[in-house]
N, C-alpha and C positions, 0 to 999 in steps of 0.2 A: 704167792710171792716168789719170784724167781731168785735163785741164789746167784752169787757172783759167777760161779762156774757155769751155770745155765746161760747167763748173759754172754760170757766169753764164747761158749759153744755156738750161740746164735750169731755172734759176730763172725766166728770162723766159717759158719755156713754161708755167710754172705761174701766172705773173702777167704776162700779155702787156701790160698797160697800165702797168706800173711804169717810170716815166721814169728813176728812179735806176739801175735795173738796165741800162737801155739806155745810160745815160751811162757806167756802169762798163764795159760791153762796148766802147764806143768808146775809153775810156782804156786798156783792155787791148790793143786793136789798136795804139794808139799806143805802148804800152810794148814790144810785140813788134816794133816797127819797120814795121808796116803802116800807114803814114800815110794813104795814099789811102782805105783802108777806114775808118779812124777818121774821116776827113772825111765820108765817105758816111753813117756812122752818126750823127754829130752833126748834119749837115744834115737828115737824116730826122727826128731827134728834135725839132729846132727847127721843122720844118714842122708836126709834130703838137702841139708844146707850145712856142710861141714865148716863153713866160714862164719857161722853164727857163734862168735867167740864166747859170749856170756854163758852159753850152755855148758861149756867145759868146766867152768868154775863151780856152777851150781851142781852139775853132775858129780864132780869130785866130792863136794860137801855131802851130797846124798849117799854116795858110795861109802864114805867114811862113817856116816851115821848108821848105815846098815852093816857095818863091820867088814866092808869089802875094800880094805886098804890097797890091795894090789890094783884093783880096778880104778880106785881113786888116783893112784899114782900114774896109771896109764892115761887117764882122762887129762891130768895136768900136762903130761908130755905131749899128747895129741893136740891139746889146746895151744901149748907153747909153740909147737910146730906151725900151726895155722896162723899164729900171731906173726911168725916170721914171714909167712906168705903175704899176710895183709898189712904188715908194717905196724902192728899195734904193740908198741914197746911197753906201754903201761900195763896192758892186760897180761903180757908175757911175764913181766916182773911179778905181778900179783899171783899168777899161776905158779911160778917158780917158788915164791914165798910159801904158798899153800902146800906145795909139794914137800918143802923142807919141814913144815909143821907135821904133815901126815907121816913123813918118814922118820920123824923124831929127831931131826937135825936142829931143831930150834926149841 
């Protein structure tokens, strides 16, 4: 019986450029408790596709869970900047709220 991660990997093999599948793989690593690999996957996805806004929020959460607050704040800032480029005001607001929480301002 194949796991969800195996299924996602098979899908990615068929569609190697699919950012959503890569994102789903990262979240599956997170769900299974493999936070470090989830970080690696999200960082890699953002290197290839810096406008994949959802990654920044998840990456900031992972960094926070791993005790890497400075990295989490940088992820929020980088994501907020990309939101300005893409015009995604809602995501920018969410990232700035998350940044305030991480920084202890809320």
